SENUDREN-177735 format. One record per residue: chain; x, y, z of N, C-alpha, C, O in turn. Coordinates in steps of 0.1 Angstrom, whole numbers, plus 2048, in hexadecimal, padded with zeros to 3 digits. Example, Ala and Ser with C-alpha at 12.3 -4.5 7.8 and 13.67 -1.06 7.14 Angstrom:
A/884/7C7/84E/87B/7D3/84E/884/7DF/84E/88E/7DF/855
A/880/7EA/847/889/7F5/847/881/800/84F/886/80B/850
! end
This chain:
A/A1D/9C8/775/A13/9BE/779/A07/9C5/77F/A08/9CE/787
A/9FB/9C1/779/9EF/9C7/77E/9EB/9C3/78C/9EB/9B7/78F
A/9E8/9CD/795/9E5/9C9/7A3/9D8/9C1/7A4/9CF/9C3/79C
A/9D7/9B8/7AE/9CC/9B0/7B0/9C2/9B7/7B9/9C6/9BD/7C3
A/9B5/9B7/7B5/9AB/9BD/7BD/9AA/9B7/7CB/9AB/9AA/7CC
A/9A9/9BE/7D6/9A7/9B8/7E3/99B/9AF/7E4/99B/9A5/7EB
A/990/9B2/7DD/984/9AA/7DD/987/99C/7D7/983/992/7DC
A/98E/99C/7CB/991/990/7C5/99B/988/7CD/999/97C/7CE
A/9A5/98F/7D3/9AE/988/7DC/9A7/981/7E8/9AA/976/7EB
A/99E/989/7EE/997/983/7F9/98E/977/7F5/98E/96D/7FC
A/987/978/7EA/97F/96D/7E5/988/961/7E2/984/956/7E5
A/994/963/7DD/99D/958/7DA/9A1/951/7E7/9A2/945/7E7
A/9A4/959/7F1/9A8/953/7FE/99D/94B/804/99F/940/80A
A/991/950/803/985/949/809/983/93C/801/980/931/808
A/984/93C/7F4/982/930/7EC/98C/926/7EF/989/91A/7F0
A/999/92A/7F1/9A4/921/7F4/9A2/91B/802/9A4/90F/804
A/99D/923/80B/99B/91E/819/990/913/819/991/909/820
A/985/916/811/97A/90D/810/97E/900/80A/97A/8F5/80E
A/987/901/7FF/98B/8F4/7F9/994/8EC/802/993/8E0/803
A/99D/8F3/80A/9A6/8EC/813/99D/8E6/81E/9A0/8DA/822
A/993/8ED/823/98B/8E7/82E/983/8DB/828/982/8D1/82F
A/97F/8DB/81C/978/8D0/816/981/8C4/815/97D/8B8/818
A/98E/8C6/811/997/8BB/810/99A/8B5/81E/99C/8A9/81F
A/99B/8BE/828/99E/8B9/836/992/8B0/83B/994/8A7/843
A/986/8B4/837/97A/8AD/83C/977/8A0/834/96F/898/839
A/97D/89F/829/97A/893/821/97E/886/829/989/885/82F
A/975/87D/829/977/870/831/974/871/83F/974/867/846
A/971/87E/844/96D/87F/852/95E/87E/853/956/884/84C
A/959/875/85C/94B/873/85E/944/880/862/948/886/86B
A/939/883/85A/931/88F/85E/926/88B/867/920/881/867
A/924/894/870/919/892/87A/90C/893/873/909/89C/86C
A/904/889/875/8F7/888/86E/8ED/892/874/8EC/893/880
A/8E7/89A/86B/8DD/8A4/86F/8D1/89D/875/8CD/893/870
A/8CB/8A3/87F/8BE/89D/884/8B4/89D/879/8B3/8A7/871
A/8AC/893/879/8A1/892/86F/897/89D/871/893/8A0/87C
A/893/8A3/866/889/8AE/867/87C/8A9/86B/877/89F/867
A/876/8B0/875/868/8AE/879/860/8BB/879/866/8C5/87C
A/853/8B9/876/84B/8C5/878/847/8C6/887/848/8BC/88E
A/843/8D1/88C/840/8D3/89A/835/8C9/89F/82C/8C6/898
A/837/8C3/8AB/82E/8B9/8B0/820/8BF/8B3/816/8B9/8B3
A/820/8CC/8B6/814/8D3/8BA/80C/8D8/8AE/802/8E0/8B0
A/810/8D5/8A2/809/8DA/896/7FB/8D4/896/7F9/8C9/899
A/7F1/8DC/891/7E3/8D7/890/7DE/8D9/882/7E4/8E2/87B
A/7D4/8D2/87D/7CF/8D4/870/7C9/8E1/86E/7C3/8E7/877
A/7CB/8E7/862/7C5/8F4/85F/7B6/8F2/85C/7B3/8E8/855
A/7AE/8FA/860/79F/8FA/85E/79A/8EB/861/794/8E5/858
A/79C/8E7/86D/797/8D9/870/788/8D8/86E/781/8E1/872
A/784/8CD/869/776/8CA/867/773/8BB/869/771/8B4/85F
A/773/8B7/875/772/8A8/877/765/8A2/871/75A/8A8/872
A/768/897/86A/75D/88F/864/75C/882/86A/766/87C/86D
A/750/87D/86D/74E/870/874/743/868/86D/73B/86D/866
A/743/85B/871/739/852/86D/738/850/85E/742/84F/857
A/72C/850/859/729/84D/84A/72F/858/841/730/856/835
A/732/864/846/737/86F/83E/746/86D/83B/74B/874/832
A/74C/863/841/75B/861/83F/75E/85C/831/767/861/82B
A/756/851/82D/75A/84C/820/759/856/814/762/856/80C
A/74E/85D/813/74E/868/808/75A/871/809/75F/876/7FF
A/75E/875/815/769/87E/816/776/877/812/77F/87D/80C
A/777/86A/816/783/863/811/784/862/802/78F/865/7FD
A/779/860/7FC/779/85F/7ED/77C/86D/7E7/784/86E/7DD
A/778/878/7EE/77B/885/7E9/78A/888/7EB/790/88D/7E2
A/790/884/7F6/79E/887/7F9/7A7/87F/7EF/7B2/883/7EC
A/7A2/873/7EB/7AA/86B/7E2/7A7/86E/7D3/7AE/868/7CB
A/79E/877/7D1/79C/87B/7C3/794/871/7BB/795/870/7AF
A/78C/869/7C3/784/85E/7BC/776/862/7BB/76F/867/7C4
A/770/861/7AF/762/863/7AC/75B/856/7AE/75B/850/7B8
A/754/852/7A3/74D/845/7A3/757/83A/7A3/760/839/79B
A/755/830/7AC/75E/825/7AD/75C/81B/7A2/751/81A/79C
A/767/815/79D/766/80C/792/75C/800/795/75B/7FB/7A0
A/754/7FD/78A/74B/7F1/78B/74F/7E7/780/757/7DE/783
A/74B/7EA/774/74F/7E1/769/75C/7E7/763/75E/7F3/761
A/766/7DE/761/774/7E2/75D/777/7DB/750/777/7CF/74F
A/77B/7E3/746/781/7DD/73A/78F/7D8/73C/797/7DF/742
A/792/7CC/738/79F/7C7/73A/7A3/7BE/72E/79A/7B9/727
A/7B0/7BC/72D/7B5/7B3/722/7BB/7A7/728/7C1/7A7/733
A/7BA/79C/721/7C1/78F/725/7CC/78C/71B/7CB/78F/70F
A/7D6/786/720/7E1/782/718/7E3/773/718/7D9/76B/718
A/7F0/76F/719/7F3/760/719/7ED/759/725/7EC/75F/730
A/7E9/74D/723/7E4/745/72D/7EA/737/72D/7ED/732/723
A/7EB/731/739/7F1/724/73A/7EB/71C/746/7E6/722/74F
A/7EA/70F/745/7E6/707/750/7F3/700/755/7FA/6F9/74E
A/7F5/701/762/802/6FC/768/800/6EF/76E/7F5/6EA/770
A/80B/6E9/771/80C/6DB/777/806/6DC/785/801/6D1/78A
A/806/6E7/78C/800/6E8/79A/7F1/6EB/799/7EB/6F0/7A3
A/7EA/6E9/78E/7DC/6EA/78D/7D7/6F9/78C/7CC/6FB/792
A/7DE/702/786/7D9/70F/786/7D9/714/777/7E1/711/76F
A/7CF/71D/774/7CE/723/768/7D3/732/76A/7CD/739/772
A/7DD/735/762/7E4/742/764/7E3/74A/757/7E7/745/74C
A/7DE/756/759/7DC/75F/74D/7E1/76D/750/7DE/772/75B
A/7E8/773/746/7EC/781/748/7E0/78A/744/7D9/787/73B
A/7DE/794/74C/7D3/79E/74A/7D9/7AC/74B/7E4/7AE/751
A/7D2/7B6/746/7D5/7C4/748/7C9/7CD/747/7BF/7C9/740
A/7CA/7D8/74D/7BF/7E2/74C/7C5/7F0/74D/7D1/7F1/751
A/7BE/7FA/74B/7C3/808/74C/7BE/80F/758/7B2/80D/75C
A/7C6/817/75F/7C1/820/769/7BD/82D/763/7BE/82E/757
A/7B7/836/76B/7B2/842/765/7BC/84C/760/7B9/856/75A
A/7C9/849/762/7D4/851/75C/7D8/84B/74E/7E1/851/748
A/7D1/840/74A/7D5/83A/73E/7E1/831/73F/7E6/82C/735
A/7E5/82E/74B/7F0/825/74D/7EB/816/74D/7E1/813/752
A/7F3/80D/747/7F0/7FF/747/7F4/7F9/754/7FF/7FA/759
A/7EA/7F1/75A/7ED/7EA/767/7EE/7DB/763/7E3/7D5/760
A/7FA/7D5/763/7FB/7C7/760/7F8/7BE/76B/7FA/7C2/777
A/7F3/7B2/768/7EF/7A9/773/7F0/79B/76E/7F2/798/763
A/7EF/792/778/7EF/783/776/7E3/77D/77D/7E2/77E/789
A/7DA/777/776/7CE/771/77B/7D0/762/77D/7D5/75B/773
A/7CD/75D/789/7CF/74F/78B/7C2/749/791/7BD/74D/79B
A/7BD/73E/78A/7B1/738/78D/7B4/729/78F/7B9/722/786
A/7B1/723/79B/7B2/714/79D/7AA/70D/792/79E/710/790
A/7B0/703/78C/7A9/6FB/781/79E/6F3/787/7A0/6ED/792
A/793/6F2/780/788/6E9/785/77E/6F0/78E/775/6E9/793
A/77F/6FD/790/776/703/799/768/705/793/768/707/786
A/75E/705/79A/750/707/795/74D/715/794/754/71E/79A
A/743/719/78C/73F/727/78A/73B/72D/798/734/727/7A0
A/740/739/79A/73D/741/7A6/741/73A/7B3/73B/73D/7BD
A/74B/731/7B2/74E/72A/7BE/75A/72F/7C6/75C/72B/7D1
A/763/737/7BF/76F/73A/7C5/76F/748/7CB/76A/752/7C6
A/775/749/7D7/778/757/7DD/784/75C/7D5/78D/755/7D0
A/785/76A/7D4/78F/770/7CD/797/77A/7D5/792/780/7DE
A/7A4/77B/7D2/7AD/784/7DA/7B6/78B/7D0/7BD/785/7C8
A/7B5/799/7D1/7BF/7A1/7C9/7CC/7A2/7D2/7CB/7A6/7DD
A/7D7/79F/7CB/7E4/79F/7D2/7ED/7AA/7CC/7EE/7AC/7C0
A/7F2/7B3/7D5/7FA/7BE/7D1/808/7BF/7D7/809/7BC/7E3
A/812/7C2/7D0/820/7C1/7D5/824/7CE/7DC/81E/7D8/7DC
A/830/7CD/7E3/837/7D8/7E8/83D/7E0/7DD/83C/7DC/7D1
A/844/7EB/7E0/84A/7F4/7D6/854/7EC/7CD/854/7EF/7C1
A/85B/7E3/7D2/865/7DB/7CA/860/7CF/7C3/867/7C8/7BC
A/853/7CC/7C5/84D/7C0/7BF/845/7C2/7B3/844/7CE/7AE
A/840/7B7/7AE/837/7B8/7A2/82F/7AB/7A1/831/7A2/7A9
A/826/7AA/797/81D/79F/796/825/792/793/821/787/798
A/830/793/78C/838/787/788/83E/781/795/83E/775/796
A/843/789/79E/849/784/7AA/83F/77D/7B3/841/772/7B8
A/833/782/7B3/828/77D/7BC/823/770/7B6/81D/768/7BE
A/824/76E/7A9/81E/762/7A3/828/758/79E/824/74F/796
A/834/759/7A1/83E/74F/79C/83B/742/7A3/834/741/7AD
A/840/737/79C/83C/72A/7A0/841/726/7AE/83A/71F/7B6
A/84D/72A/7B2/852/727/7BF/84E/730/7CA/84F/73C/7C8
A/849/72B/7D5/845/733/7E0/850/732/7EB/852/727/7F1
A/857/73D/7ED/862/73D/7F7/866/74B/7FA/861/755/7F4
A/86E/74C/804/874/758/809/883/756/80C/886/74B/812
A/88C/75F/809/89A/75E/80B/89D/75F/81A/894/75F/823
A/8A9/75F/81E/8AE/75E/82C/8AF/76B/833/8B1/76B/83F
A/8AF/776/82B/8B1/783/832/8A4/78B/832/89B/788/82B
A/8A3/795/83B/897/79D/83C/894/7A5/830/889/7A9/82D
A/89E/7A7/827/89C/7AF/81B/896/7A7/810/892/7AC/806
A/897/799/812/892/791/807/882/791/807/87C/790/811
A/87C/792/7FB/86E/793/7FA/868/785/7FB/86F/77B/7F8
A/85B/784/7FE/854/777/7FD/850/775/7EE/849/77E/7E9
A/854/76A/7E8/852/768/7DA/847/75E/7D8/845/754/7E0
A/83F/75F/7CD/835/755/7CA/829/754/7D3/822/74A/7D2
A/826/75F/7DB/81C/75D/7E6/80E/75E/7E0/805/757/7E5
A/80C/765/7D5/7FE/766/7CF/7FB/759/7C9/7EF/754/7CA
A/805/753/7C2/802/746/7BC/800/73B/7C7/7F7/732/7C5
A/807/73C/7D2/804/732/7DD/7F6/734/7E2/7F0/72B/7E6
A/7F1/740/7E3/7E4/743/7E7/7DA/73C/7DE/7D0/737/7E3
A/7DC/73C/7D1/7D4/735/7C8/7D4/726/7CA/7CA/71F/7C8
A/7E0/721/7CD/7E1/713/7D0/7D8/70F/7DC/7D4/704/7DD
A/7D6/719/7E5/7CD/716/7F0/7BE/718/7ED/7B6/716/7F6
A/7BB/71A/7E1/7AD/71B/7DD/7A7/728/7DA/79B/729/7D9
A/7AF/732/7D9/7AA/740/7D6/7AD/744/7C7/7B8/741/7C2
A/7A4/74A/7C1/7A7/751/7B4/7AF/75E/7B8/7AB/765/7C1
A/7B9/761/7B1/7C1/76D/7B4/7C4/775/7A8/7C5/76F/79D
A/7C4/782/7A9/7C9/78B/79F/7D4/793/7A5/7D2/79B/7AE
A/7E0/791/7A0/7EC/799/7A5/7EF/7A4/79B/7F0/7A2/78F
A/7F0/7B0/7A0/7F3/7BB/797/800/7C2/79B/805/7C2/7A7
A/807/7C8/791/813/7D0/794/80E/7DE/796/80A/7E5/78D
A/80D/7E2/7A2/807/7EE/7A7/80E/7FB/7A3/81A/7FB/7A2
A/806/805/7A1/80C/813/79F/815/816/7AB/812/813/7B6
A/821/81B/7A8/82A/81F/7B2/835/815/7B4/83F/818/7BB
A/834/809/7AF/83E/7FF/7AF/84A/803/7A6/848/80B/79D
A/856/7FE/7A9/861/801/7A1/85F/7FC/793/864/803/789
A/858/7F1/791/855/7EC/784/84D/7F5/77B/84E/7F5/76F
A/845/7FE/781/83C/807/77A/841/815/778/83D/81C/76F
A/84A/819/781/850/827/780/85E/826/77B/865/81C/77E
A/862/830/773/870/82F/76E/87A/832/779/883/82B/77B
A/878/83E/77F/881/842/78A/878/848/795/86D/84C/793
A/87E/849/7A1/876/84E/7AC/872/85D/7AA/867/861/7AE
A/87B/864/7A3/878/872/7A0/86B/874/798/864/87E/79A
A/868/86A/78F/85B/86B/788/84F/869/791/845/870/790
A/851/860/79B/846/85E/7A4/844/86A/7AD/838/86E/7AF
A/84E/871/7B1/84D/87D/7B9/848/888/7B1/840/890/7B6
A/84C/889/7A4/848/894/79C/839/893/799/831/89C/799
A/834/887/797/826/884/794/81E/889/7A0/813/88F/79E
A/822/885/7AC/81B/889/7B8/819/899/7B8/80E/89D/7BC
A/823/8A0/7B5/822/8AF/7B5/819/8B4/7AB/812/8BE/7AD
A/819/8AE/79F/811/8B3/794/802/8AF/796/7F9/8B6/791
A/7FF/8A4/79C/7F2/8A0/79F/7EB/8A7/7AA/7DF/8A9/7AA
A/7F3/8AC/7B4/7ED/8B2/7C0/7E4/8BD/7BD/7D9/8BE/7C3
A/7E7/8C7/7B4/7DE/8D2/7B2/7D0/8CD/7AC/7C6/8D5/7AD
A/7D0/8C1/7A6/7C3/8BC/7A1/7BB/8B4/7AC/7B0/8AF/7A9
A/7C1/8B3/7B8/7BA/8AC/7C2/7BA/89D/7C0/7B0/896/7C4
A/7C4/898/7B9/7C5/88A/7B6/7D2/884/7BB/7DC/883/7B4
A/7D3/880/7C8/7DF/87A/7CE/7E1/86D/7C8/7D8/866/7C3
A/7EE/868/7C8/7F1/85B/7C3/7EA/850/7C9/7E7/846/7C3
A/7E7/851/7D6/7E0/847/7DD/7D2/844/7D6/7CE/838/7D6
A/7CC/84E/7D1/7BF/84B/7CA/7C1/842/7BE/7B8/83A/7BB
A/7CC/843/7B7/7CE/83A/7AC/7D2/82C/7B0/7CE/823/7A9
A/7D9/82B/7BB/7DB/81D/7C1/7CE/817/7C4/7CC/80B/7C2
A/7C5/81E/7CB/7B8/819/7CF/7B0/815/7C2/7AA/80B/7C2
A/7B0/81E/7B8/7A9/81B/7AC/7AE/80E/7A6/7A6/806/7A1
A/7BB/80C/7A5/7C0/800/79F/7BC/7F3/7A7/7B9/7E9/7A1
A/7BD/7F4/7B5/7B9/7E9/7BD/7AA/7E5/7BB/7A7/7D9/7BA
A/7A1/7EF/7BA/793/7EC/7B8/790/7E7/7AA/788/7DE/7A8
A/797/7ED/7A0/795/7E8/792/79A/7D9/792/794/7D1/78B
A/7A5/7D6/798/7AA/7C8/798/7A0/7BF/79E/79D/7B4/79A
A/799/7C4/7A9/78F/7BC/7B0/783/7B9/7A7/77E/7AF/7A7
A/780/7C3/79F/774/7C2/796/778/7B8/78A/76F/7B0/786
A/784/7B9/785/788/7B0/77B/788/7A1/781/783/798/77A
A/78D/79F/78D/78D/792/793/77E/78D/795/77B/782/792
A/776/796/799/768/792/79C/760/78F/790/756/787/790
A/765/793/784/75E/791/778/761/783/772/75B/77F/768
A/76A/77C/778/76E/76E/773/763/764/777/75D/765/782
A/75F/75C/76D/753/753/770/754/74A/77C/74A/747/783
A/760/746/780/762/73D/78B/762/744/799/763/73E/7A3
A/762/751/798/764/759/7A4/757/75E/7AA/74F/763/7A2
A/755/75D/7B7/749/763/7BE/74C/772/7C0/755/776/7C7
A/744/77A/7B9/747/789/7B9/744/78F/7C7/748/79B/7C9
A/73E/788/7D0/73B/78D/7DD/745/789/7E7/744/78C/7F3
A/750/782/7E3/75A/77D/7EC/768/781/7E6/770/778/7E3
A/76A/78E/7E6/777/793/7E1/77E/79A/7EC/779/7A3/7F3
A/78B/797/7EE/794/79D/7F8/79F/7A4/7F2/7A3/7A1/7E6
A/7A6/7AC/7F9/7B2/7B3/7F5/7BD/7B1/7FF/7BB/7B0/80B
A/7C9/7AF/7F9/7D5/7AE/802/7E1/7B4/7FA/7E1/7B5/7EE
A/7EB/7B6/802/7F8/7BB/7FC/802/7BE/807/7FE/7C0/812
A/80E/7BF/803/819/7C2/80C/81E/7D0/809/820/7D4/7FE
A/821/7D7/814/826/7E4/813/81E/7ED/80A/812/7F0/80E
A/823/7F2/7FF/81B/7FA/7F6/80D/7F4/7F3/803/7FA/7F3
A/80E/7E7/7F0/801/7DF/7ED/7F8/7DF/7F9/7EC/7DE/7F8
A/7FE/7DF/805/7F6/7DF/811/7EE/7EC/813/7E3/7EC/817
A/7F5/7F7/810/7EE/804/810/7E2/804/806/7D7/808/80A
A/7E4/7FF/7FA/7DA/7FF/7F0/7CE/7F6/7F5/7C2/7F9/7F3
A/7D1/7EB/7FC/7C7/7E2/800/7BD/7E8/80A/7B1/7E8/809
A/7C3/7EF/815/7B9/7F4/81F/7B2/801/81B/7A7/803/81E
A/7B9/809/813/7B3/815/80E/7A7/812/804/79D/818/805
A/7AA/808/7FC/79F/804/7F2/793/7FD/7FA/788/800/7F6
A/796/7F5/804/78B/7F0/80C/783/7FA/813/777/7F9/814
A/78A/805/817/782/810/81D/77A/817/813/76F/81C/817
A/77E/818/807/777/820/7FD/76B/818/7F7/761/81E/7F4
A/76C/80B/7F6/762/803/7EF/75C/7F8/7F8/763/7EE/7FB
A/750/7FA/7FD/74A/7F1/807/747/7E3/800/744/7DA/807
A/748/7E2/7F3/746/7D5/7EC/752/7CC/7EF/74F/7BF/7EF
A/75E/7D1/7F2/769/7C8/7F6/765/7C1/803/762/7C7/80D
A/767/7B3/802/762/7AB/80E/76B/7AB/81A/767/7AB/825
A/778/7AC/817/782/7AB/822/790/7B1/81C/792/7B1/810
A/799/7B4/826/7A6/7B8/822/7B0/7B4/82C/7AD/7B2/838
A/7BC/7B2/827/7C7/7AD/830/7D4/7B5/82C/7DD/7AF/825
A/7D5/7C1/830/7E1/7C9/82D/7ED/7C4/835/7EC/7C3/842
A/7F8/7C1/82F/804/7BC/836/80F/7C8/836/814/7CB/82B
A/812/7CD/842/81B/7D8/843/817/7E4/83A/81F/7E9/832
A/80A/7E7/83A/804/7F1/831/803/7FF/837/7FA/807/833
A/80B/802/841/80B/810/846/7FE/815/84C/7FB/821/84B
A/7F7/80C/852/7EA/80F/858/7EB/811/867/7F0/808/86E
A/7E7/81C/86C/7E8/81F/87A/7E2/82D/87D/7D6/82F/87E
A/7EB/837/87D/7E7/845/87F/7F1/84D/877/7FD/84D/879
A/7EC/855/86D/7F4/85D/865/7FB/868/86D/807/86B/86B
A/7F4/86E/877/7F9/878/87F/805/873/887/80F/87A/888
A/804/867/88D/80E/862/895/81A/85D/88D/825/85E/891
A/817/859/881/822/855/877/82A/861/874/836/860/873
A/823/86C/872/82B/879/86E/834/87D/879/83F/881/877
A/830/87C/886/838/881/891/841/876/897/84B/87A/89D
A/83D/869/896/845/85F/89D/84B/854/893/853/84C/897
A/847/855/887/84C/84B/87D/858/850/876/85E/859/87A
A/85C/849/86B/867/84C/863/863/853/856/85F/84C/84D
A/864/860/856/85F/867/84A/867/864/83D/862/867/832
A/873/85F/83E/87B/85C/833/876/84E/82D/87B/84A/822
A/86E/847/833/869/83A/82E/85E/83C/824/85C/834/81B
A/857/847/825/84B/848/81C/84D/853/811/853/85D/813
A/847/850/806/846/85A/7FC/838/861/7FD/831/85E/806
A/836/86B/7F5/82A/874/7F7/81D/86D/7F6/813/872/7FB
A/81C/861/7F0/80F/85A/7EF/808/858/7FC/7FC/857/7FD
A/811/856/807/80C/853/814/805/85E/81B/7FC/85D/823
A/809/86B/817/804/877/81E/7F9/87D/816/7FB/886/80E
A/7ED/878/819/7E1/87D/811/7DE/88C/815/7DC/88F/821
A/7DF/895/80C/7DD/8A3/80F/7D0/8A6/816/7C5/8A2/812
A/7D0/8AD/821/7C4/8B1/829/7BE/8A6/831/7B4/8A9/838
A/7C3/89A/831/7BC/88F/838/7B9/892/847/7AE/890/84C
A/7C3/898/84E/7C2/89A/85C/7B9/8A5/860/7B6/8A7/86C
A/7B4/8AD/856/7AA/8B7/859/79D/8B0/85D/795/8B5/864
A/79B/8A3/858/78E/89D/85A/78E/890/863/785/88E/86B
A/799/888/862/79A/87C/869/7A8/876/867/7B0/87C/860
A/7AA/86A/86D/7B7/863/86C/7B3/855/868/7A7/851/867
A/7BD/84D/867/7BB/83F/863/7B1/837/86C/7A8/830/867
A/7B2/839/879/7A9/831/882/79A/834/87F/792/82A/87F
A/797/840/87C/789/844/879/784/83E/86C/779/83A/86A
A/78E/83D/862/78A/837/855/787/828/857/77D/823/852
A/78F/821/85F/78D/813/861/780/811/868/778/808/864
A/77D/819/873/771/817/87B/765/819/873/75A/813/876
A/765/823/86A/759/827/863/757/822/855/74C/820/850
A/762/81E/84F/762/81A/841/765/80C/83E/762/807/833
A/76B/805/847/76F/7F7/846/767/7EE/84F/760/7E4/84B
A/766/7F1/85C/75E/7EA/866/750/7EA/861/74B/7F4/85D
A/748/7DF/863/74C/7D2/86A/752/7C8/860/752/7BC/864
A/756/7CC/854/75B/7C2/84A/768/7BC/850/76F/7C3/857
A/76C/7B0/84D/778/7AA/852/785/7B2/84E/786/7B5/842
A/78D/7B4/857/79A/7BB/854/7A5/7B5/85D/7A4/7B5/869
A/7AF/7B0/856/7BB/7AB/85D/7C7/7B4/85A/7C9/7B7/84E
A/7CF/7B7/863/7DB/7C0/861/7E7/7B9/866/7E7/7B4/872
A/7F2/7BA/85F/7FF/7B6/863/806/7C3/866/809/7CB/85D
A/809/7C5/873/810/7D2/878/81B/7CF/881/819/7D0/88D
A/827/7CA/87C/832/7C7/885/836/7D3/88E/834/7DE/88A
A/83A/7D0/89A/83D/7DA/8A4/848/7E4/89F/849/7EF/8A3
A/851/7DF/896/85C/7E7/892/85C/7EB/883/866/7ED/87D
A/850/7EB/87E/84E/7EF/870/850/7FE/86E/848/806/874
A/85A/803/867/85C/811/866/851/819/85E/851/825/85E
A/849/811/857/83E/818/850/832/81D/859/82A/825/855
A/832/818/865/828/81D/86F/82D/81A/87D/82F/80E/880
A/82E/824/885/833/822/893/829/81A/89B/81D/81B/898
A/82D/813/8A5/824/80B/8AD/819/814/8B4/80E/80F/8B6
A/81D/820/8B7/813/829/8BD/807/82C/8B4/7FC/82D/8B8
A/80A/82C/8A7/7FF/82E/89D/7F6/822/89D/7EA/824/89B
A/7FB/816/89E/7F3/80A/89E/7EB/80A/8AB/7DF/806/8AB
A/7F1/80E/8B6/7EA/80E/8C3/7DE/817/8C1/7D3/814/8C6
A/7E0/823/8BB/7D4/82C/8B9/7C9/826/8B1/7BE/828/8B3
A/7CD/81F/8A6/7C4/818/89E/7BB/80E/8A6/7AF/80E/8A5
A/7C2/806/8AE/7BB/7FC/8B6/7B1/803/8C0/7A6/7FE/8C3
A/7B5/80E/8C6/7AC/815/8CF/79F/819/8C9/795/81A/8D0
A/79F/81C/8BC/793/820/8B5/78C/815/8AE/780/814/8AE
A/793/80C/8A7/78D/802/89F/787/7F6/8A7/77D/7F1/8A4
A/78E/7F3/8B2/789/7E7/8BA/77B/7EA/8BF/772/7E2/8BE
A/778/7F6/8C5/76A/7F9/8C9/760/7F9/8BE/755/7F5/8C0
A/765/7FD/8B2/75B/7FD/8A6/757/7EF/8A3/74B/7ED/8A0
A/761/7E6/8A2/75D/7D8/89F/755/7D2/8AA/74C/7CA/8A8
A/758/7D5/8B7/751/7D0/8C2/742/7D5/8C2/739/7CD/8C4
A/741/7E2/8BF/733/7E8/8BE/72B/7E1/8B3/71F/7E0/8B5
A/732/7DE/8A8/72B/7D7/89D/727/7C9/8A0/720/7C2/898
A/72C/7C3/8AB/72A/7B5/8AF/733/7AB/8A8/730/7A0/8A8
A/73E/7B0/8A2/747/7A7/89B/756/7AA/89F/75E/7AE/896
A/75A/7A9/8AB/768/7AC/8AF/771/7A2/8A8/77D/7A5/8A6
A/76D/796/8A4/775/78C/89E/779/78F/88F/782/789/88A
A/772/799/88A/775/79D/87C/780/7A7/87B/783/7AC/870
A/786/7AB/886/792/7B4/886/79D/7AE/88D/79D/7AA/899
A/7A8/7AC/886/7B4/7A5/88B/7C1/7AD/887/7C3/7B0/87C
A/7C9/7B0/891/7D6/7B6/88F/7E1/7AE/894/7E2/7AB/8A0
A/7EA/7A9/88C/7F6/7A2/890/801/7AC/892/804/7B4/889
A/808/7AB/89D/813/7B4/8A0/81F/7AC/8A5/823/7AD/8B0
A/826/7A5/89B/832/79E/89F/83D/7A7/8A2/83E/7B3/89E
A/847/7A2/8A9/853/7A9/8AD/85C/7A9/8A1/866/7A2/8A1
A/859/7B2/897/860/7B1/88A/85F/7BE/883/85A/7C8/888
A/865/7BF/878/866/7CB/870/85D/7CA/863/853/7C3/863
A/861/7D1/859/859/7D2/84D/85D/7C7/844/865/7C7/83B
A/856/7BB/846/85A/7AF/840/84E/7A6/83E/845/7A6/846
A/84D/79E/833/842/795/830/848/787/831/84E/782/828
A/845/780/83C/84B/772/83E/840/768/83A/834/76B/839
A/845/75C/838/83C/751/835/831/74F/841/825/74C/83E
A/836/751/84D/82C/750/858/821/75A/857/816/757/85A
A/824/766/853/81A/771/852/811/76E/846/805/771/846
A/816/768/83B/80E/763/830/804/759/835/7F8/75A/831
A/808/750/83E/7FE/746/843/7F3/74D/84B/7E8/748/84B
A/7F6/758/852/7EC/75F/85A/7E2/765/850/7D6/764/852
A/7E7/76A/845/7DE/770/83A/7D5/765/834/7C9/768/832
A/7DB/75A/831/7D3/74F/82B/7C8/74B/835/7BC/749/831
A/7CB/749/842/7C1/746/84C/7B6/750/84C/7AA/74D/84E
A/7BA/75D/84B/7B0/767/84B/7A6/766/840/79A/767/841
A/7AC/765/834/7A3/764/828/79B/757/828/78F/757/823
A/7A0/74C/82D/798/740/82F/78C/742/838/781/73D/835
A/78E/74A/842/783/74D/84C/779/757/847/76D/756/84A
A/77E/761/83F/775/76C/83B/770/76B/82D/766/772/82A
A/775/762/824/771/761/817/76C/753/813/763/752/80A
A/770/749/819/76D/73B/815/75F/737/81C/75E/739/828
A/756/732/814/749/72E/81A/74A/721/822/740/71C/827
! end
């Protein structure tokens, strides 16, 4: 019999011991590793603070946006007039990646030319235009249940709406890995995914404004979660947008979210490369949105933005609106709640648009 090499014998014993240990540990709860954090004392490389009117051009640069959309080519599909007095038409347009952005346009029947305020409605990651525009307006009994039919209900209240299935939603991406891979491939070109969300929101606003019954100077943006991000970023980029109402849209302080928020909640679209070299969310709001009307839903326990981040936003934005002489145009609702869109919060949004868009 051929003798066994000591090295092979030793390797075999180690493998057997590892296998036995694995069997013994099966079913045994493992201690959860602490969540990885970058050092709290980290500072931006090559800091170059930008303030005032210089902020918007830098925001456009960071988002990879050149000239903002004005006239937008779009296609219309099937149209119907419903029993609740609404004209509903399917629409679509292309973003600059050549992707189709599907949407649903709803116009109250009988409106006069240029008489209607318009609102672009954008869903969270799990939503789409169909959910927002379904006939029944309701929400289930659990916190995980989405608010259904809310864009259509907004049209019943007298607003023209265009609901889009936003880039980044489950309906538009095949798997999360594709979304993550795209972010990595776009980064060297200086084109973060947030820039494409903003582009889609502004293009949708232009499509809505082009409708004969819509007053092109009274266009607002809103959305929940992912859609909320797109709403406030787009409002910051394009001063033509009259008002915005982001609902749980991760608006506060990116720096504080990094250190005190839940990093597992966000994908890479939230972390704009190089942003903190120049400014943070509060400075964007104070210089790029104020004094236009802005309403924010920021629940105290929303994992997308820690309360400390919203506190920092208020410390900067409140004085900006006060200095402009319009403190009433900035409203932040902070219910004792989490990342959820309730009927009550929808009513806050409706009241806001009635005050800021209706003549």
